[in-house]
N, C-alpha and C positions, 0 to 999 in steps of 0.2 A: 313868075318873077326869074328874069333872065338868071344865067350862072352867075357866080362871085368870083372875080379876077383873084380873091388874096385870100380863102381860106383860113380859120384859122387852127391852130394846133389841134384843138378839139376834134373840129369839123373832119379835118385830113386825117386824124385817128381813128375816126368812126367809119370812114371810106374805108380805107386800110383793111380793117377788121373784115369790114362785109366784102372786101374782094377776096380776102386772105379764105375767110367763111366759105363762099362759093366756090373756089377754087378746090378747095379741099372735100367740095360736095359734088365736085367732077361735073357744076353746070355751065352750060356757058352764059354770056352775055345774054343772048336771045331767049333763054330759059328763064334768066332775069329778069327782063323787060317785061314777058305774059304773067311771071309772078304779082310782078311791081303794078301791072296795067297801065303800062309805059314805052317809048321805044327805046334801043340800044343807045342811041343818045345821053338820056337820062340817067339810063345807070352807069355809063363812063361818069357820068359829071357827078352822080350820088358816091359812088368810089371814090373819086377824086377829092371829093369833099366842097366842091363846088353849089353844090344844091343837097338841100335839105330833106330828107325824108320823114315822113309822122309816124308816130310813134304805135298807130294802129299799122301802119305799113312794113315796120319796122320788125314788129310782131311779127306779122304773117311771115317775112320776109325769112327771120330767124328761125322758122320752123320749119320752114321750107327747107333752106340751108342743114337741117337736123343740130341746131344748136340747141341742145337740153337745157331746161329750167336751171336754174342755180347762179349762184353769185356772177359769173361771165357772164350770162343773160342777163340779166339785172344791172348789170354793168353800163352795158351797151343801152339798154333802154334808156339809162340814167343818161347819158352821152348825149342821145337824141332830145332828152326831155330841157337840159339844162341851153341854154340860149345866149350862153357867153356874156350876158349882164351882169357889171358886179363894179365896184369903187375904181375899177380901172379904166373907165369909159371916160370918166374927166379929165385923164392925162390924154387924150385921143388927140389936142392941140399939139403935140410936143414928143409923146414916147410913141415909138415905131411898135409896128404889130408884133415881132418877136418877142420883146417887151411886155406885151401886152399877155401875150401868150404865155409866158413865165409866170406873170402873177396869175392870172388864169388856174393854169395846170396847179401853182401853189394852193389855190383855194380848195380846191376839189381835193388834193393829198394829205392823207394821215398819218405820212411818214416822209422824212425829208435827213437824206445822206448824203453829207456834200464834202469834198475835200477841195482846198485852195492850198496853191502851192505859193502867191506870191504876196497878196494880201489878205485884209479879215472878209470872210463873207459879209454879204451884203445885211442880211438878217440879225448882225451881230455889231455892224458897225455903230458909230456913234455916228452926230448929224456934224459936227465940225471933222470929224475923220471922211465921211460921205462926201462933202464939200471937197476937201480935201484932194480925193482921189479923181473927182468929176473935173476939178481944176484943170488936170493934165488932160483933157479930152475935150474939152467943152468951150468953148470961145466966145458964146454967148452969154453973157450973165444971165438973163433970163431963161432960158434953155437949162442953165447948170441948175438953177433954183428950182423948174421944174422937174429937171432928174433928180434932184435930190430930194423935193417931196414924194416923189414916185418911192423911190429907195426907202424912205423911211417909212410910207404907208403900206409896202410890204412886209414891214415887220409884225403887221398885227396878226400874222402868222402864228406868231409866239405867244400872241398874249389877246387872241381873242377867246370868246367863250368858250371854244372846243379848239384848242391848241394843238398843231401838227406835236411828234416825236419828231426831236431834232438833232442829229447827230453830225457835228463837224469836227474834222480832222483836218486842223491846218499847220503847213509848216515852219518851223523854227524861223527860216528867212521870213516871212511875214510879220512877226514880231519885231526883228532889227529892222526893218525897211524903213523909216520913218517917211510918216506920210503928215505933211502937215505941221512937221516941228516937235519936238521933244514933248511939249507940254500936252500935245494933242494925242500924241502917241502913249501917255503915262495914261490921261482918262480914258482911251480906247482899250487899253489893256488892262485896268480896272471894272471896264465893261463887260471882258469876257469874264471876270471874275463872278461880276454881279449878275450875270444872266446865267449861270454854269448851276446858281442856287434853286433855278426854276427845274421840278419836278422833271419836267417833260425834254429837258434838252443835256446835252453832252457833250464835253469841249475836249479836245485832245489834241498835244501836239505831238507833229512829226518831225523829232533832234536830230541836226546835224549827222550824228554817230550813227543813225540806224541806217547810213547811208543812200545807193540809189537801189529804187524799186520801178517798175517799170512802169508804173502809174504815176509817181512822185511829183513829175513835171507837169501834170496837167490837170486843171480841174473840169470837175465835172461834179453835179448833183443827181442823184437818183429819188425820182419823185416815185413815191409807195399809196397804195391805197388797201383795198380787202378784197381785192381782184390781182394776185401776181401779175397773170396775163396783161394787163390794163397798165403795168408799171412803165416809167418814161425815163430814159436817160438824156440829160441837157448837157450840152456840150459848148461850153460861151467863144465866141470867137469875135472877133474886132468886125468883120464883116460879113460874116454868113454863120450864125449859130445856128446848131442841129441841136433836132429833138430824135433820138434812137427809139424804137418800139420792136425791134427785130428779139425773140426769145435768145437766142444764142447770144446778143448783145447784151442784152439786160442780166444773163445769166454771168458775163465774164464780167462786166462793171462792179456786180455786186461779189464777185470773187475779189477782185482788187482790192473794195474796199476793205472787206473782211482782213485782206492781208495788211494794209494800211493799218488798220485799229490793231492787227496783231505787235505792229514793228513800233509803232506811237508809243507814246511814254501813258502811264495810268493816268484815266480823266482826271479835269478839276474837281475837286470836293474841298470847295469855301470855308465849308462846316467840319471839316478832321482839324482835330488836335495839334499842333504841330509837332507834338513825338512821334507823331504817325506817320511821318514822313520820313523813314530810315534810308530810303534812295531816292532818286530823284523821280518826281513828278511832273506833270504838267503843268499842275497849280507855282511849285516852287520854280519853275523853269520860266512862267508868266512874269512872278514876282519879282524873279531875279535881273531880269531884263528891262520891267519897270522902275526897278531900283538904281539900277546902272545908268539911266536915260537922264 
């Protein structure tokens, strides 16, 4: 099979991890080729994610690279076993590879931590809010419909049989920015309160009075699993979204999220009694904005 031109995020990540392990082991590409019983070009393609490596060969390679048994070893083996097939494949006619990579990454994550300074995060959007957002970027009604369907399908990460733990920090500006009109926004804010009743969902609002923090103006998502070394940070950009894997970058964004959570208001707790809200919290702020629309 010839090398693929556009490897997925998972394929690129597995290749990058193999390159890192080989380098740490002090082995050359020629030595890796010998271990794989392949030529040097094939090793380069595997490390770039352009060619898959079988589980049997991956097992041998990991042993030769000095990777010990454990969660990290098992995580790499699982990444090789996956073939990237899922519900997102039905959207290939419209949705680009970066968005499909995002859906695949969500499907294999157990924790999602997201910071959004401008709009309500996708997994928490109502259908009419999502369509209003897409109307600002998509002129083709059919494509807009498909993107809306795709965005709503991604919400199964919160409602499936084994939903991910989800923690969203939303800037207060996103609550005030009217998307689709006042009625749409009221229903969207109500949706935030409703989804917060799910035991695995935390919603916090970052208020204006918290001031400026180094990360407050940029949106990002931290995808986590059972192996912290294989976590991923996703930075959305209109023309070139980024997936970050470097350990120091992962640590940096994890610290930024922790600081944002400290500065944000107390999480939404829809089931708490009104008298429990002695000071302003996320729920009271969302309700205030909702009632003034």
